[in-house]
N, C-alpha and C positions, 0 to 999 in steps of 0.2 A: 609310686617306689620303688626302685633298682635293687640289683642284690639278687644271688642263687640261693637257697634256702633247704636244706635236707632236713625232715624230720624223721625221730624214730619212732616208736614207740610197741616193745617187747612183749607180747604175751606169753599165755605159759603154750602154748602150743603154735604164735604164729610170731612174724615180725614184719610190722605194719611199717612201711615208708612211702614218705611224701616227697617229692619234688615240687619246687615252686620256683621259679622266672619274672621276678619284676611283679611279684605278690601275684601272679597268675600261678595255678596248679596248673603242673605240668605233665603227672601222671601219682595218685596214689595208688598201692599193691599191699598184695598178703604175698609175705615169705612164709608157705604153709611145713610146718617136719613134724613125719608122720612117727606112730610110735618105736618102727624098726632102726630110725636112728635116735628117740631122747631117750630110749630104752637102756642105749649104752653108756647115760650117764647119770652117775650115783646121786649129783645134785644140780640145780639149773645154773649154779654158779658156776662150774665147768663147761659148759657150752660158748664160751665168748669166742674161741679160735672158730669155733664150727659156723657162730653164727657170722660173727665178723668176715668168713669166707664167703657163704652163700651174700652175703649183702654187696661186697664188692664187682662180686660176679654177676648180680642182678644189675647192679649202675652199670659194669659194665656193659650188658650185656641193650639197656638203654641207648645208651653211646654218651654214658657223662663223664668226661674226664676230672677228675680228681682235684687239678687247680681251680676246675671254674667254680667248686661249691668254697661261698661265703661265710656259712655258719653251717653250723649242725647242730640244731633243738632239738632235744631225748626231753620224753617223758622220764619226771622224776620218781627215784624210787623212794622204800623207808627207810627216809633218815632221821633223827632224831626231829625232833618237832621243832619247827621253824613256819619262821612272818611265810605265805605267800608271796608270789614273786618272781622273777627271774633268776637265777644261781649262774655264776660259771663254773665249772668244771675242772677246778683245782686240785689239790695231793688230798687235802683234808676231806673233800667229799667223796672223792677216788675211793679215798681209806674206810669212808660210814657204811657208801655201796657192795664194796667186798666182804666186810665183816659182816652183814645182814645182821645186827645186832637187836634191831625191830624187826625184823620177818626176814624168811626167806622167798622169794618172792620174783618170776620174773623182769619184774618191772628196775628192779638192784639191775641191770645188765644195760639198761639204755643207756645212761651216762657215760657208762666206762666202754660202750662202742663207740657212743657219739665220739670221746675221745679220742678214742683209735685210728676213726676214720679224720678227724681235723688233722691230726699229727704224719698221717698220709698226704692230704692235699696238701699240708705247708710244704712235706719233703716235695713232690712235685709242684710243688708252687717254683722253690726254687731251684729243682735240675730245670726249669723251663724259662726259665728266669722274668715269672712275673709278681710282682708285688704284692703287697698285702699277708695279713694274716687271717689265717681258717681257727674258730674258738667254738668249741663246744658250751652247752649251756642247757639247763635243766631250766623245768618252769611250772610253779605253782605245785608241791611236791606235796602229796596227799597225806602228808600227818603234818596238813595246818596248824600250826600253832599258835590260833588269835583269839583264843574264846578265851568268855567273860570268867573273870575268877570265879565268882557263886556257884555258874556251870560246869568248869572243873572240880568243886567240891567231889568227893564221894563217898559214899557212907559208912566206909573203914576208911580212916586215911594210907592207907597203905595199899589203900587200890583208886587216888584218882583218875578222875575220868582223859579218856587217853581221843583222840581224836585221829584219825585215818578216814578220811573220805574220797572223793570224787573231785578233787581241786578244780581240777585242771579244766572239766566239762563244765562244771556247775559256774567256774568262774567266766566262763566263756558265753552262757548263756545268759550267764546277767548282762556280760556287758554286750551284747545283742540285743538285748533286751532294749538296752538304753539307748542303743543306738537308732534301734529303729521310730523308738519316741524322742529325739532328738534331746534328751537330758542326760547330765553328767552319770556315769556308771557310783559314783561315789554317792549320790543323791536317793539311789533305788534300794529299799530293803525290803528283801525278795526270799523268800523259804524255797530250795531248790529241791526235789528228790529225784537222785539220779536212779533208775531203777533198772535192774539188771541182774546179772551172776547173783553180785554183792547189792546191795539198797544200802545207800547211805543221804541223810537229811540233813542240809544245812542253810546255819541263818547268814545272809548274806546286807550288811547294814557297815556305810560307809567305807565301801571296796575292803571291807573283811570279811571275814566269815568268823562268827563271832560264838555260835555253838553249832555242832554237828555230833555226829556218836562215833564210834568205832565198827566201820565196818568189816573189819578184818580181826575183831576181838573179841566177838561173841555179844554185843551189842547192838539194838536197831530191830528194823524191823523186820519180816521175813524176808527170805529170798528164792532164789531157782536151786541153790548150792547151797545155804544159808542158815542156819537154825533160828541167825539173833538171840535175843536177850531170849534168857528160859530161865524157870527158878529155880532158884539155888539150892534147895533143899533136893530135891532127887538126882539133881546134878551131884551136890556134896555123896550123895549114894552112889551114882554110878561110878565117879573115883572112886569108892574105897570097897569097891565092889569084887574087887579082883578079877573081874573077867574081861575091863581095858586095860591097855598102857595108855599113856599119856600121851601120845602121839594118837591113836586109835581116837580117846575123845576130841582131842581136836579135829580133827576131820567128821567128828560125828557135828562137830559146831560149826568148823570151814568144809564147804567140800563136799561133804556127805551128808547136809543139812538140807530146811527147808525143803522144798519140791523130789528134790531124791532119793532123799528119806523117806515121804510118801510113797512118790510114784516112782522110783532110779531112774528118773531122767531130770537133766537139766535142760532138756530142748521143751519151753515152754509153749509149742505152739501142739504139742503131744495131747498134754495135760487140758490146753484151748479143745483140742477136737474133741478128749475124753468128755468133756463137759457137754457141747457141743452133739454127738451121742445119743447125751442120757444118761452120762455116770455121776450123780451126785457125789459122789466122794471128792469128785474133781470140782465140782462147779460149787462145794461147799471150801474148795481150798483155794479155791479162786475169788472168793468174799472174802475168807480171814486174809487172804496174801493183799489186797484192795484196803480193810479194815487197818491192817497191822501199820502199812504205808500213811496213810489217813492219821492213826492216829501220833505219829511222829513228827508229821506236820504241824499238827493242834497244838502239840506240846510244843512244839519253837514258838511260837506265836505268843506263847505268855509270856517269854522273854525282852518283848516289846510291847507288850498290853495291846497286843492284836494289831497293833499299829502296821503294816504289811501291805507293802504297794500289790505283788504280784505274790503269786503261786506258780512253779513252772516246773512239770513234770516232765523227765530227758530219761533219757539210755534207753537200751534194746527195747523193752519192752510198751517201752511209751509209743509204741507202733501201733500197739494193740487198744483200737478205742474204745472199746466196749468196756476194758477195763478201766482206762484213765475216763471215762462214763460215770463212773463208777465210786474213781478216788471227787476226784471233782466234784459230783456230789455230795459229799462227805465235809469237803473244805471249802467249799467256795460262797461260804458265808464268812471267812475270812478276809480271803482276797480274791479280784479277781483269777484265774488259774487260764496257765500258758502250754501248750502241749508243743516240748521239743525234741521230736522223736531221734534214735540215736545217738551219735556222739559227736562231739563237734573237738575232738581231741587233736588232729593232725590239725586243721585250721587254726585252731586257735595256737599251737606250735609253732606254724606260719607267722603268725600275726602277732606274735613277742619276736620272733626271730626278725621280722622286717622293723619293729619297735625298739629295737638294740640297734640296726642300723642309721637309722634318723635321729638317734640320739634322743628319746620319746622314755626309757627306761630306766630306770634306777637297775645298777647290777650291784647283789646281793654277792658277798662271800659268805656260803658255810662255815659255821662254827657248831661243833658239838656240844658245846659249855652253856649255850644260851639258855636264858635263865629267864 
């Protein structure tokens, strides 16, 4: 594989940067932003110029010349639900990322920053007389809408189920599973549980995500920072109690839910340590956490009448072997369980980039009006 690819993944307090040359990683690093920097912005979207400056300074410190970059691959943002795949960053996509109609999140910055860097690369190419064009792309947006029509149906017509999952990493681990066994990725039916600050469970069949939960919208398993699905009537009472604003209630569901609500921390290691020291409430929470994930895995198996080839557990918390064993014990009656700790987002972005250079993938154009 030839070509040089820059991968960007913006998080709430970090920007992950990966650089790849001829298919091999040159480096992968994190730019960290302290509270003293971030507190100066009213919105994460205002951080674009600041983050661009830190990225270009970082690349310069690594000796990366802008005219060397062939493709900039970016984490996808919260755009109108679309199919999985690779999308070029064009005016329509940039407008959708800036508008934040489907949620404000740092991931919306990735595509915008990738486009800015691609423009800088092209300017450097023209100045140096180097041919070719650098372009920016996103891959596998989190709002991956390939759901079965019956899975999208909500109990109230006004509330259809909205997909929002860790599509990039989930599709990567399914692809790697298929490659490791020498079978086409589209021939694998898999359930993937990405378990981290937020937890999403996805059902993959025929290369598509045909069912999942809304991991950022109050649906799914509980997690370190998110409440997951909660009983409706008590939530309604809370909304009309007069004690909370709408934003405060949303933060209770996403950001201040899950482990944060019970223990005041999003560091799961602390909870594991509490349980190990004999804290029964921490041990109970871990058991409930594992059961919550297992229930969603089992529920998605109903979509395909239990005909699942593999269940894959991934994400940061998948590094905890004891917890993964608890989940595996509850779902292994459905299919064999594989554990893939951490995330493959950066490598997956690079893989998609090299597929683009090799002409092996369809380049899609974003449309906000997809039916």
